[in-house]
DSSP file (Angstrom, degrees, kcal/mol; ACC not computed):
  #  RESIDUE AA STRUCTURE BP1 BP2  ACC     N-H-->O    O-->H-N    N-H-->O    O-->H-N    TCO  KAPPA ALPHA  PHI   PSI    X-CA   Y-CA   Z-CA
    1    1 A M     >        0   0    0      0, 0.0     4,-1.7     0, 0.0     5,-0.1   0.000 360.0 360.0 360.0 -36.7   -6.6    4.7    1.1
    2    2 A H  H  >  +     0   0    0      1,-0.2     4,-1.9     2,-0.2     5,-0.1   0.885 360.0  53.4 -64.4 -38.6   -8.0    3.4   -2.2
    3    3 A R  H  > S+     0   0    0      1,-0.2     4,-2.2     2,-0.2    -1,-0.2   0.897 105.9  53.2 -63.6 -40.9   -4.5    2.3   -3.3
    4    4 A T  H  > S+     0   0    0      1,-0.2     4,-2.3     2,-0.2    -1,-0.2   0.901 107.7  51.2 -61.1 -40.9   -4.1    0.3   -0.1
    5    5 A R  H  X S+     0   0    0     -4,-1.7     4,-2.4     1,-0.2    -1,-0.2   0.896 108.2  52.0 -63.9 -40.1   -7.4   -1.5   -0.7
    6    6 A Q  H  X S+     0   0    0     -4,-1.9     4,-2.5     2,-0.2    -1,-0.2   0.894 109.4  49.8 -63.2 -40.1   -6.3   -2.4   -4.3
    7    7 A V  H  X S+     0   0    0     -4,-2.2     4,-2.7    44,-0.3     5,-0.2   0.924 110.6  49.7 -64.3 -43.9   -3.1   -3.9   -2.9
    8    8 A V  H  X S+     0   0    0     -4,-2.3     4,-2.4     1,-0.2    -2,-0.2   0.910 111.7  48.5 -62.2 -42.3   -5.0   -5.9   -0.4
    9    9 A V  H  X S+     0   0    0     -4,-2.4     4,-2.1     2,-0.2    -1,-0.2   0.917 112.3  48.4 -64.5 -43.4   -7.4   -7.2   -3.1
   10   10 A A  H  X S+     0   0    0     -4,-2.5     4,-1.9     1,-0.2    -2,-0.2   0.913 113.4  47.1 -64.1 -42.5   -4.5   -8.1   -5.4
   11   11 A L  H  X S+     0   0    0     -4,-2.7     4,-2.5     1,-0.2    -1,-0.2   0.891 109.7  53.4 -67.0 -38.4   -2.7   -9.9   -2.6
   12   12 A A  H  X S+     0   0    0     -4,-2.4     4,-2.5    -5,-0.2    -1,-0.2   0.888 107.4  52.0 -62.7 -38.6   -5.8  -11.7   -1.6
   13   13 A A  H  X S+     0   0    0     -4,-2.1     4,-2.3     2,-0.2    -1,-0.2   0.911 109.9  48.6 -64.0 -41.7   -6.2  -12.9   -5.1
   14   14 A L  H  X S+     0   0    0     -4,-1.9     4,-2.6     2,-0.2    -2,-0.2   0.919 112.2  48.3 -64.0 -43.2   -2.7  -14.3   -5.1
   15   15 A V  H  X S+     0   0    0     -4,-2.5     4,-2.7     1,-0.2    -2,-0.2   0.907 111.2  50.9 -63.9 -41.2   -3.2  -16.0   -1.8
   16   16 A A  H  X S+     0   0    0     -4,-2.5     4,-2.3     2,-0.2    -2,-0.2   0.921 111.9  46.5 -63.5 -43.7   -6.5  -17.5   -3.1
   17   17 A V  H  X S+     0   0    0     -4,-2.3     4,-2.3     2,-0.2    -2,-0.2   0.933 114.4  47.0 -64.6 -45.4   -4.8  -18.8   -6.3
   18   18 A A  H  X S+     0   0    0     -4,-2.6     4,-2.4     1,-0.2    -2,-0.2   0.895 111.1  53.0 -63.5 -38.9   -1.9  -20.3   -4.4
   19   19 A G  H  X S+     0   0    0     -4,-2.7     4,-2.6     2,-0.2    -1,-0.2   0.902 109.0  48.4 -63.6 -41.4   -4.2  -21.8   -1.8
   20   20 A V  H  X S+     0   0    0     -4,-2.3     4,-1.5     2,-0.2    -1,-0.2   0.918 112.1  49.7 -63.9 -43.0   -6.2  -23.6   -4.5
   21   21 A A  H  < S+     0   0    0     -4,-2.3    -2,-0.2     1,-0.2    -1,-0.2   0.895 114.2  45.1 -63.6 -39.4   -3.0  -24.8   -6.1
   22   22 A L  H >< S+     0   0    0     -4,-2.4     3,-1.4     1,-0.2    -2,-0.2   0.877 110.7  51.5 -74.7 -37.0   -1.8  -26.2   -2.8
   23   23 A T  H 3< S+     0   0    0     -4,-2.6     3,-0.4     1,-0.3    -1,-0.2   0.764 110.8  50.1 -71.9 -22.6   -5.0  -27.8   -1.7
   24   24 A D  T >< S+     0   0    0     -4,-1.5     3,-1.5    -5,-0.2    -1,-0.3   0.254  78.1 108.7 -93.6  12.2   -5.2  -29.6   -5.1
   25   25 A A  T <  S+     0   0    0     -3,-1.4    -1,-0.2     1,-0.3    -2,-0.1   0.783  71.3  59.4 -62.4 -27.5   -1.6  -30.8   -4.8
   26   26 A H  T 3  S+     0   0    0     -3,-0.4     2,-0.5    -4,-0.2    -1,-0.3   0.683  95.8  74.1 -76.3 -16.3   -2.8  -34.4   -4.1
   27   27 A N  S <  S-     0   0    0     -3,-1.5    -3,-0.0    45,-0.1     0, 0.0  -0.831  90.5-121.3 -96.4 132.5   -4.5  -34.5   -7.5
   28   28 A A        -     0   0    0     -2,-0.5     2,-0.1     1,-0.1    -2,-0.1  -0.623  34.9-133.5 -71.9 114.5   -2.4  -34.7  -10.6
   29   29 A P        -     0   0    0      0, 0.0     2,-0.1     0, 0.0    -1,-0.1  -0.393  10.8-129.8 -72.4 145.3   -3.3  -31.6  -12.5
   30   30 A T     >  -     0   0    0     -2,-0.1     4,-2.3     1,-0.1     5,-0.2  -0.397  31.0-102.4 -80.8 169.4   -4.0  -31.8  -16.2
   31   31 A C  H  > S+     0   0    0      1,-0.2     4,-2.6     2,-0.2     5,-0.2   0.900 123.9  53.4 -59.7 -41.1   -2.3  -29.4  -18.6
   32   32 A A  H  > S+     0   0    0      1,-0.2     4,-2.3     2,-0.2    -1,-0.2   0.896 108.4  49.2 -63.3 -40.2   -5.5  -27.3  -18.8
   33   33 A Q  H  > S+     0   0    0      2,-0.2     4,-2.3     1,-0.2    -1,-0.2   0.916 111.5  49.5 -64.8 -42.0   -5.6  -27.0  -15.0
   34   34 A G  H  X S+     0   0    0     -4,-2.3     4,-2.4     1,-0.2    -2,-0.2   0.907 111.1  49.2 -62.9 -41.7   -2.0  -26.0  -14.9
   35   35 A N  H  X S+     0   0    0     -4,-2.6     4,-2.4     1,-0.2    -1,-0.2   0.893 110.9  50.1 -64.5 -39.8   -2.6  -23.4  -17.6
   36   36 A A  H  X S+     0   0    0     -4,-2.3     4,-2.1     2,-0.2    -2,-0.2   0.893 110.5  50.6 -65.4 -39.4   -5.6  -22.0  -15.8
   37   37 A C  H  X S+     0   0    0     -4,-2.3     4,-2.1     2,-0.2    -2,-0.2   0.942 112.3  45.4 -63.4 -48.2   -3.6  -21.8  -12.6
   38   38 A V  H  X S+     0   0    0     -4,-2.4     4,-2.5     1,-0.2    -2,-0.2   0.882 111.0  53.8 -64.6 -38.2   -0.8  -19.9  -14.3
   39   39 A S  H  X S+     0   0    0     -4,-2.4     4,-2.3     1,-0.2    -1,-0.2   0.895 108.0  50.4 -62.6 -39.1   -3.2  -17.6  -16.0
   40   40 A S  H  X S+     0   0    0     -4,-2.1     4,-2.4     2,-0.2    -2,-0.2   0.895 109.3  51.7 -65.0 -39.5   -4.8  -16.8  -12.6
   41   41 A C  H  X S+     0   0    0     -4,-2.1     4,-2.4     1,-0.2    -2,-0.2   0.926 110.5  48.1 -60.9 -44.7   -1.3  -16.0  -11.3
   42   42 A R  H  X S+     0   0    0     -4,-2.5     4,-2.5     2,-0.2    -2,-0.2   0.889 110.7  50.6 -65.6 -39.1   -0.6  -13.7  -14.2
   43   43 A A  H  X S+     0   0    0     -4,-2.3     4,-2.1     2,-0.2    -1,-0.2   0.924 112.2  46.8 -64.7 -43.2   -4.0  -11.9  -13.8
   44   44 A A  H  X S+     0   0    0     -4,-2.4     4,-2.4     2,-0.2    -2,-0.2   0.877 111.0  53.4 -65.3 -36.5   -3.3  -11.4  -10.1
   45   45 A H  H  X S+     0   0    0     -4,-2.4     4,-2.8     2,-0.2    -2,-0.2   0.923 107.7  50.1 -62.9 -45.2    0.2  -10.2  -10.9
   46   46 A N  H  X S+     0   0    0     -4,-2.5     4,-2.1     1,-0.2    -2,-0.2   0.914 111.5  48.3 -60.5 -42.7   -1.2   -7.6  -13.3
   47   47 A Q  H  X S+     0   0    0     -4,-2.1     4,-2.8     2,-0.2    -1,-0.2   0.905 111.9  50.0 -63.8 -41.1   -3.6   -6.3  -10.7
   48   48 A C  H  X S+     0   0    0     -4,-2.4     4,-2.5     2,-0.2     7,-0.3   0.928 109.8  50.2 -62.5 -45.6   -0.8   -6.1   -8.1
   49   49 A R  H  <>S+     0   0    0     -4,-2.8     5,-2.7     1,-0.2     4,-0.4   0.885 113.8  45.7 -62.4 -38.5    1.4   -4.2  -10.5
   50   50 A I  H ><5S+     0   0    0     -4,-2.1     3,-0.8    -5,-0.2    -2,-0.2   0.939 114.5  47.3 -68.0 -46.6   -1.4   -1.7  -11.2
   51   51 A A  H 3<5S+     0   0    0     -4,-2.8   -44,-0.3     1,-0.2    -2,-0.2   0.834 120.7  37.0 -65.8 -33.3   -2.3   -1.4   -7.6
   52   52 A T  T 3<5S-     0   0    0     -4,-2.5    -1,-0.2    -5,-0.2    -2,-0.2   0.327 109.9-117.6-102.6   7.3    1.3   -0.8   -6.4
   53   53 A K  T < 5S-     0   0    0     -3,-0.8    -3,-0.2    -4,-0.4    -4,-0.1   0.900  82.8 -36.0  55.9  44.8    2.3    1.2   -9.5
   54   54 A G  S   <S+     0   0    0     -5,-2.7    -1,-0.2    -6,-0.2    -5,-0.1   0.710  82.4 179.1  90.7  22.0    4.9   -1.4  -10.5
   55   55 A S    >   -     0   0    0     -7,-0.3     3,-1.2    -6,-0.3     4,-0.4  -0.294  30.9-137.0 -59.9 137.9    6.2   -2.7   -7.2
   56   56 A A  T >> S+     0   0    0      1,-0.2     4,-1.1     2,-0.2     3,-1.0   0.709  97.9  76.2 -67.4 -20.3    8.9   -5.4   -7.6
   57   57 A S  H 3> S+     0   0    0      1,-0.3     4,-1.8     2,-0.2    -1,-0.2   0.799  85.5  63.5 -62.7 -26.4    7.2   -7.3   -4.7
   58   58 A C  H <> S+     0   0    0     -3,-1.2     4,-2.2     1,-0.2    -1,-0.3   0.850  97.4  56.1 -65.1 -33.6    4.5   -8.3   -7.2
   59   59 A D  H <> S+     0   0    0     -3,-1.0     4,-2.3    -4,-0.4    -1,-0.2   0.900 106.3  49.1 -66.3 -40.5    7.1  -10.2   -9.2
   60   60 A A  H  X S+     0   0    0     -4,-1.1     4,-2.2     2,-0.2    -1,-0.2   0.883 111.2  50.4 -65.3 -38.3    8.1  -12.3   -6.2
   61   61 A Q  H  X S+     0   0    0     -4,-1.8     4,-2.3     2,-0.2    -2,-0.2   0.886 109.2  51.5 -67.0 -38.5    4.5  -13.1   -5.6
   62   62 A L  H  X S+     0   0    0     -4,-2.2     4,-2.8     2,-0.2     5,-0.2   0.934 109.2  50.4 -62.0 -46.1    4.0  -14.1   -9.2
   63   63 A Q  H  X S+     0   0    0     -4,-2.3     4,-2.3     1,-0.2    -2,-0.2   0.919 111.7  47.2 -59.9 -44.9    7.0  -16.5   -9.0
   64   64 A A  H  X S+     0   0    0     -4,-2.2     4,-1.9     2,-0.2    -1,-0.2   0.895 112.7  50.1 -64.0 -39.9    5.7  -18.1   -5.8
   65   65 A C  H  X S+     0   0    0     -4,-2.3     4,-1.8     2,-0.2    -2,-0.2   0.933 111.6  46.7 -64.6 -47.1    2.2  -18.5   -7.3
   66   66 A V  H  X S+     0   0    0     -4,-2.8     4,-2.4     1,-0.2    -2,-0.2   0.892 110.4  53.5 -64.3 -39.9    3.5  -20.1  -10.5
   67   67 A Q  H  X S+     0   0    0     -4,-2.3     4,-2.4    -5,-0.2    -1,-0.2   0.886 106.7  52.5 -62.2 -37.8    5.7  -22.4   -8.5
   68   68 A A  H  X S+     0   0    0     -4,-1.9     4,-1.5     2,-0.2    -1,-0.2   0.876 109.1  50.5 -64.4 -36.8    2.7  -23.5   -6.5
   69   69 A C  H  < S+     0   0    0     -4,-1.8    -2,-0.2     2,-0.2    -1,-0.2   0.920 111.0  48.0 -65.1 -43.2    0.9  -24.2   -9.8
   70   70 A V  H  < S+     0   0    0     -4,-2.4    -2,-0.2     1,-0.2    -1,-0.2   0.897 113.2  47.0 -66.1 -40.9    3.8  -26.3  -11.0
   71   71 A K  H  <        0   0    0     -4,-2.4    -1,-0.2     1,-0.3    -2,-0.2   0.783 360.0 360.0 -69.9 -27.0    4.0  -28.3   -7.8
   72   72 A G     <        0   0    0     -4,-1.5    -1,-0.3    -5,-0.2    -2,-0.2   0.500 360.0 360.0 -61.9 360.0    0.3  -28.8   -7.8
């Protein structure tokens, strides 16, 4: 049950980061903002990998998150 909670928390972090990146899409991000967004994606990815013991689904979530940062 604890592992499931960790997965939910990691996924929630990814959704939150992607949501921030998407809601700020109308603002041209500075390089620093883009770097912070990608860093947040990587941190959430690391948490996901730990919570899921290396699940490949975390990699797809990382890719989507980073793409949202780039589009932002």
